[in-house]
C-alpha positions as semicolon CSV with decimal commas, in nm:
position;residue;x (nm);y (nm);z (nm)
1;X;1,259;0,664;0,678
2;X;1,250;1,029;0,567
3;X;1,415;0,929;0,237
4;X;1,116;0,705;0,158
5;X;0,870;0,996;0,184
6;X;0,743;1,141;-0,143
7;X;0,548;1,467;-0,134
8;X;0,297;1,539;-0,407
9;X;0,378;1,849;-0,612
10;X;0,080;2,028;-0,458
11;X;0,193;1,955;-0,101
12;X;0,559;2,036;-0,175
13;X;0,464;2,370;-0,330
14;X;0,232;2,457;-0,042
15;X;0,498;2,378;0,220
16;X;0,759;2,578;0,029
17;X;0,520;2,874;0,007
18;X;0,430;2,832;0,377
19;X;0,063;2,775;0,294
20;X;-0,155;2,571;0,531
21;X;-0,141;2,195;0,476
22;X;-0,370;1,948;0,653
23;X;-0,262;1,585;0,698
24;X;-0,533;1,319;0,660
25;X;-0,512;0,954;0,760
26;X;-0,606;0,688;0,509
27;X;-0,722;0,391;0,718
28;X;-1,073;0,531;0,723
29;X;-1,067;0,512;0,341
30;X;-0,938;0,156;0,312
31;X;-1,080;-0,008;0,623
32;X;-1,327;0,226;0,791
33;X;-1,596;0,289;0,534
34;X;-1,765;0,065;0,276
35;X;-1,708;0,104;-0,097
36;X;-1,794;0,328;-0,282
37;X;-1,874;0,579;-0,007
38;X;-1,514;0,552;0,120
39;X;-1,378;0,728;-0,189
40;X;-1,665;0,979;-0,191
41;X;-1,592;1,074;0,172
42;X;-1,217;1,104;0,104
43;X;-1,277;1,335;-0,192
44;X;-1,530;1,539;0,006
45;X;-1,285;1,585;0,295
46;X;-1,018;1,704;0,054
47;X;-1,268;1,941;-0,111
48;X;-1,367;2,092;0,225
49;X;-1,001;2,155;0,310
50;X;-0,937;2,317;-0,029
51;X;-1,250;2,532;0,006
52;X;-1,114;2,657;0,337
53;X;-0,791;2,768;0,168
54;X;-0,561;2,486;0,274
55;X;-0,401;2,194;0,092
56;X;-0,504;1,839;0,185
57;X;-0,227;1,583;0,235
58;X;-0,380;1,237;0,256
59;X;-0,103;0,999;0,362
60;X;-0,065;0,635;0,255
61;X;0,192;0,381;0,136
62;X;0,171;0,248;-0,217
63;X;0,412;-0,009;-0,350
64;X;0,674;0,069;-0,087
65;X;0,656;0,448;-0,116
66;X;0,529;0,676;0,159
67;X;0,307;0,928;-0,017
68;X;0,211;1,261;0,137
69;X;-0,068;1,405;-0,073
70;X;-0,242;1,155;-0,299
71;X;-0,338;1,202;-0,660
72;X;-0,691;1,092;-0,758
73;X;-0,566;0,756;-0,892
74;X;-0,376;0,693;-0,567
75;X;-0,686;0,772;-0,359
76;X;-0,880;0,530;-0,579
77;X;-0,616;0,263;-0,520
78;X;-0,636;0,303;-0,142
79;X;-1,017;0,293;-0,161
80;X;-1,048;-0,004;-0,395
81;X;-0,746;-0,234;-0,389
82;X;-0,771;-0,552;-0,183
83;X;-0,400;-0,561;-0,092
84;X;-0,403;-0,251;0,129
85;X;-0,300;-0,334;0,485
86;X;-0,329;-0,111;0,790
87;X;-0,001;0,044;0,908
88;X;0,094;0,198;1,238
89;X;0,436;0,351;1,308
90;X;0,601;0,017;1,386
91;X;0,489;-0,125;1,050
92;X;0,627;0,150;0,826
93;X;0,984;0,024;0,773
94;X;0,866;-0,330;0,702
95;X;0,605;-0,222;0,446
96;X;0,854;0,010;0,274
97;X;1,125;-0,259;0,267
98;X;0,883;-0,517;0,124
99;X;0,745;-0,276;-0,137
100;X;0,390;-0,327;-0,013
101;X;0,092;-0,094;0,026
102;X;-0,091;0,025;0,335
103;X;-0,326;0,284;0,471
104;X;-0,194;0,481;0,766
105;X;-0,340;0,486;1,114
106;X;-0,370;0,809;1,309
107;X;-0,035;0,739;1,479
108;X;0,148;0,664;1,153
109;X;-0,010;0,963;0,981
110;X;0,092;1,201;1,263
111;X;0,446;1,060;1,255
112;X;0,483;1,092;0,878
113;X;0,322;1,438;0,877
114;X;0,569;1,560;1,139
115;X;0,862;1,423;0,936
116;X;0,725;1,605;0,630
117;X;0,685;1,934;0,818
118;X;0,305;1,926;0,840
119;X;0,170;2,036;1,177
120;X;-0,208;2,029;1,121
121;X;-0,402;1,702;1,121
122;X;-0,769;1,614;1,072
123;X;-0,922;1,268;1,116
124;X;-1,262;1,101;1,095
């Protein structure tokens, strides 16, 4: 599973430099809030984390890849695409193997964050 994890450049650089990184779950973006406020809230959460001196690492699966730290276009995909399922830990290998997309639950986000070396987590 660890081989399927892709860190954004920002998250990879922060972890390498031992800067604070905060994991964020993505189910609240795809399933918890209505459009378009879901994207607005996601961007605001990331802004608050950056303003506090840390790096946000929103976690989701897109097209079979586990992404730790989403680019703006990836956040928009999670917020707006209709093919985004909801993934807990048990679902991760199936979604990766099928090349599908999903938002991560709190459990899946904590699991992926730990695998990526992120030890701080914030959720809605």
